[in-house]
C-alpha positions, 0 to 999 in steps of 0.5 A, spaced: 531 857 885 528 860 892 521 860 895 521 867 899 514 867 901 508 863 902 501 865 903 495 861 904 488 862 904 483 857 906 487 851 904 486 844 907 485 845 915 489 852 914 485 859 914 490 864 913 497 864 913 504 868 911 510 864 911 517 867 910 521 861 907 528 863 905 534 862 908 531 860 915 535 854 917 533 848 920 525 849 922 521 844 926 514 844 924 509 842 930 502 841 931 496 842 936 489 839 935 484 842 940 479 839 936 481 832 938 485 832 944 486 824 943 490 826 936 495 830 940 499 833 934 496 829 928 490 832 924 493 839 926 495 841 919 502 841 920 503 837 913 498 843 910 504 847 909 508 842 905 502 841 901 500 848 900 507 849 896 506 843 892 499 844 890 501 851 888 506 849 884 504 843 881 496 843 882 497 837 887 499 836 894 505 832 896 500 827 898 496 826 892 490 831 893 487 835 887 480 838 886 476 841 891 479 836 896 484 841 898 478 847 900 478 848 907 471 845 909 469 851 914 470 856 909 467 852 903 471 856 898 475 862 896 481 858 897 488 861 894 495 859 895 501 864 893 508 863 892 513 868 891 520 865 888 526 868 886 531 865 881 539 865 881 539 871 877 535 875 882 528 875 878 522 874 882 516 870 880 509 870 883 505 863 882 498 864 884 493 858 884 485 859 886 480 854 888 472 855 888 475 863 889 469 868 889 473 872 884 478 868 881 474 861 880 479 856 879 485 860 875 492 859 875 496 865 874 504 867 873 507 874 874 514 877 874 517 883 878 523 886 875 528 890 879 525 896 878 518 894 881 515 893 874 510 887 874 509 883 868 503 878 867 506 871 864 499 867 864 498 864 858 492 862 854 490 855 858 492 853 865 496 847 862 500 852 858 501 856 864 503 850 868 508 848 863 512 855 864 512 855 871 515 848 871 520 851 866 522 856 871 522 852 877 526 847 874 523 841 876 516 837 875 512 834 880 515 827 880 522 831 882 519 835 887 516 829 891 522 825 890 528 830 891 525 836 895 519 833 899 521 827 903 514 824 907 513 818 911 507 817 907 510 819 900 517 817 901 520 816 894 521 808 894 527 810 889 531 803 890 524 799 888 523 803 882 523 800 875 528 802 870 523 807 866 521 810 873 528 811 875 531 813 868 525 819 868 526 821 875 534 821 874 534 824 867 530 830 870 533 831 876 540 831 872 537 836 867 538 832 861 531 829 860 531 834 854 537 830 851 533 824 851 528 827 846 534 830 842 536 823 842 530 820 839 529 826 834 536 825 832 535 818 831 528 820 827 532 825 823 538 820 822 533 814 819 529 819 815 535 822 812 538 815 811 531 813 808 531 819 803 539 817 801 536 810 800 531 813 795 536 818 792 540 812 791 535 808 788 533 814 784 540 814 781 540 807 779 533 808 776 536 815 772 542 810 770 537 805 767 534 811 764 540 814 760 542 807 758 535 806 755 535 812 752 542 811 749 539 804 746 533 808 743 537 813 740 541 808 736 535 804 734 531 810 732 537 813 728 537 806 724 530 806 723 530 813 721 536 813 716 532 806 713 526 810 712 530 816 708 533 811 704 526 808 702 523 815 701 528 816 696 526 810 692 519 810 693 519 818 690 524 815 684 519 809 682 513 814 683 516 819 678 517 814 673 510 811 673 507 818 672 511 819 666 510 812 663 503 813 664 501 820 663 507 823 659 510 830 660 506 835 662 500 831 663 496 837 667 496 842 661 495 836 656 489 833 659 486 840 661 486 842 654 483 835 651 478 836 657 476 843 654 476 841 647 471 835 649 467 839 653 466 844 646 464 837 642 459 836 648 456 842 647 456 842 639 453 835 639 447 837 644 445 843 640 444 838 634 440 833 638 436 838 641 434 840 633 433 833 631 428 832 638 425 838 636 423 836 629 421 830 632 417 832 637 413 838 633 405 837 634 400 836 628 393 840 630 389 836 626 392 829 629 391 833 636 384 834 635 383 826 633 387 824 639 382 829 644 376 826 641 378 819 642 380 820 649 374 824 651 369 818 648 374 813 652 373 817 658 365 817 657 365 809 656 369 808 663 364 812 667 358 809 664 361 802 665 362 804 673 355 807 673 352 800 670 356 796 675 354 800 681 346 800 678 347 792 678 349 792 685 343 796 687 338 791 684 341 785 687 341 789 694 333 791 692 332 783 691 335 781 697 331 786 701 324 784 698 326 776 699 327 778 707 321 783 707 317 778 712 323 779 717 322 786 718 316 786 723 318 790 729 323 794 725 323 801 722 322 803 715 328 805 711 324 810 708 319 813 713 321 810 719 315 807 721 316 800 725 313 795 721 307 790 723 304 784 721 298 788 717 304 792 714 307 787 710 303 787 704 304 795 703 311 794 704 312 788 699 309 793 694 313 799 696 319 794 695 317 791 689 316 798 686 323 800 688 326 794 685 322 796 678 325 803 678 332 800 679 331 795 673 329 800 668 335 805 670 340 799 669 337 798 662 337 805 660 345 805 662 346 799 658 343 803 652 347 809 654 354 805 654 352 801 648 352 808 644 358 811 648 362 805 645 360 806 638 362 813 638 369 811 641 370 806 636 368 811 631 373 816 634 379 811 634 378 809 627 378 817 624 384 818 628 388 811 625 386 813 618 389 820 619 395 818 622 396 813 616 395 818 611 401 822 614 408 821 611 413 817 615 418 820 621 424 814 620 429 820 618 427 824 623 428 819 628 435 817 625 437 824 626 435 824 633 439 818 635 445 820 631 445 826 635 444 823 641 450 818 640 454 824 639 453 827 645 454 821 649 460 819 646 463 826 647 461 826 654 464 819 655 471 822 652 470 828 657 469 823 663 475 819 661 479 825 660 477 828 667 478 821 670 485 821 667 486 828 670 484 826 677 488 820 677 494 824 675 493 829 680 492 823 686 499 820 684 502 827 684 499 829 691 502 822 693 508 824 690 508 831 694 506 828 700 512 823 700 516 829 699 514 833 705 513 826 709 518 826 715 520 820 718 516 817 724 522 816 728 524 823 728 520 825 734 522 819 737 529 820 736 529 827 738 525 826 745 530 820 746 536 825 745 532 830 750 530 825 755 538 822 755 540 830 756 535 831 762 537 824 765 544 826 765 543 833 768 538 829 773 544 824 774 549 830 776 544 833 781 542 827 784 549 825 785 551 832 788 544 831 793 547 824 794 553 826 796 550 831 801 545 826 804 551 822 805 555 827 809 548 829 813 547 821 814 554 821 817 553 828 821 546 825 824 550 819 826 554 823 830 549 826 833 545 820 835 552 817 838 553 824 841 546 824 844 545 816 845 546 812 851 554 812 850 554 819 848 553 826 852 548 823 856 552 818 859 558 823 860 553 827 864 551 821 868 558 818 869 559 825 873 552 825 876 552 817 878 559 818 882 556 824 885 549 820 887 553 815 890 558 819 894 552 823 897 548 817 898 554 813 901 555 819 906 548 819 908 548 812 909 554 812 913 551 817 918 545 814 918 547 806 919 555 806 921 557 804 914 553 798 914 548 799 908 551 801 901 546 803 895 550 804 889 546 808 883 548 805 876 545 808 869 549 803 864 550 796 863 554 792 858 550 786 854 553 780 852 556 783 846 560 788 849 555 794 847 553 799 852 545 800 854 542 804 859 539 801 865 537 805 871 538 801 878 540 802 885 543 796 888 543 796 895 547 791 900 548 790 908 554 788 910 551 785 916 545 782 913 541 781 906 544 783 899 538 786 896 533 792 898 528 787 899 531 783 904 533 789 909 528 790 915 523 796 915 528 801 919 534 799 914 529 800 908 527 807 911 534 809 912 536 807 904 530 811 902 532 817 906 539 817 904 537 816 896 532 822 897 537 826 900 542 825 895 537 826 889 535 833 892 542 835 893 543 833 885 537 837 884 540 843 888 546 843 885 544 844 878 547 851 876 541 854 873 535 851 878 538 850 885 532 849 889 534 852 896 528 848 900 528 841 903 521 838 907 522 832 911 515 830 913 515 825 919 521 822 917 524 821 924 518 816 926 520 810 929 527 812 929 531 810 936 535 816 939 541 814 936 538 814 929 534 820 931 541 824 933 544 821 926 538 824 922 538 831 925 546 831 924 544 830 916 538 835 916 543 840 920 548 840 915 543 840 909 540 846 912 547 850 912 548 848 905 541 849 902 538 855 906 531 852 909 530 845 911 523 844 914 522 838 919 515 836 920 514 832 926 509 830 932 515 828 936 519 833 941 525 835 937 527 841 941 533 838 943 536 838 936 532 844 933 531 851 936 526 854 931 519 852 931 513 853 928 506 851 931 500 849 927 494 850 932 487 847 929 481 849 933 474 849 931 476 846 924 481 851 922 488 852 923 493 858 925 500 858 924 505 861 929 512 861 930 519 863 926 517 863 919 511 868 920 512 875 920 513 879 926 
């Protein structure tokens, strides 16, 4: 992967700049700060070039700045950085990142240019999605970029001090095998998932075996119960037929039906004779009816007068009571005229009350005389009635004939009911016999279901057995996949090739930078007490003339080790066949080096420039003795201008 062109607009201290970065060799970037002469080259914006590359590709500067902090303070907006990339197949990509831009706002875009000049917009729906696509095209993440492409004084990657996890993630991504760890995790997940499924299916097999065994037991049990039931059914049928014949004889339906028909005819004949006798007995005598009516009329007259006489006696009692209370009526209204009684009115009121009482007494005496007469008349009517009835002939013969006829009716009806009850009882027993004939064993359905269950379970067992066999093959296959992608598998194989490469390159750089006194050994695997391999990422550092750990080295020695490891890691990234990154940025890594160390460093960078195409050395020191091509970043009135070999003429 090669960065061909970098366009900067209002980014950090730089106003506008266009830089050509492909195959430029070893280039020195120096600065001039005219806004602050005390700062010399510091603050001029030298590192803004490297920061622009990092920010455009990853949304973060090489020194960790994001958001509005990268906007040029003088311009206040319209910030844009654009990078033109070319991959190893010659395909060209254009990445553009904006901040507070008047037209593009904060948008991130990605495009490609085909060989015929056709432009294709590759920007996805969100910046996050577009960012992921950019990183897949570039072939590295921001962490790999700052660790292997950009070596800065402030951001120099401290690879020897990284934790196992940090170094593992960085090294696997640099080696292009970070995805293999994901494959390993997925392979383990699939392996465990299939093992779980296999365990479930094996448990199901046992359950199906149990179902088959249970069904077989049920079949034997239900068959035994079924045949016992059939034997009992035949015995019950035989006994019921014998009982019916013994009780009702042969052909009871026809015989009882005929006898019932004859009994019903007898009922009709007897009922007719009874009606004749009853009619003769109930025949009316007009003379007797007349005597009876006279008696009833006279008796009703007596009852009516008795009731009236009783009411009259009650009225007399009330009138006497009113006469006795006449003195207490002063101040109360008259019951007849409504006038309120006064003391002077007592005499007249007493007279009126006495007159009323006499009238009621007379009426009562009249009623008594009328009642006596009515009783006399009633007695005479009864005597005439009884005399006439006594003179009539006797009715015992009629009554005897009626009773005889009634008895015959009842006897015929009883016979008919008895015959009908026998017929009903016969039919009930016959229906029981018919139901017994049609009855089926209660275990028959259970037996059939048990047979079907066993048949189904056997089929299920066959299918499950095949599935278990397939799952066992799949488990074995995925176990191999886990082994392939595991720590001792293909990743270990790749790392077995990567680790010697890193150790060789690190050793070469340290040999140049330290005369071979310092060593740094990359390691990716360790052996447990049980002899098992496990991943362990570490850089073990020692000094032939000093401490045997990185922490015991001096500051200058640590810087050399960090630089050698970073250069080796950059070489690893650059050697990846599909994503070789042909750029290295060294930001003030020459700081505080003595002349001998500086000369050794320049030799390393010169060799790297020949191998990788472009090496940018950012420094505030004069390195013209070693680097001929120079770019100057000059800051004046809040903005920096870039001039030199990288700028188009």
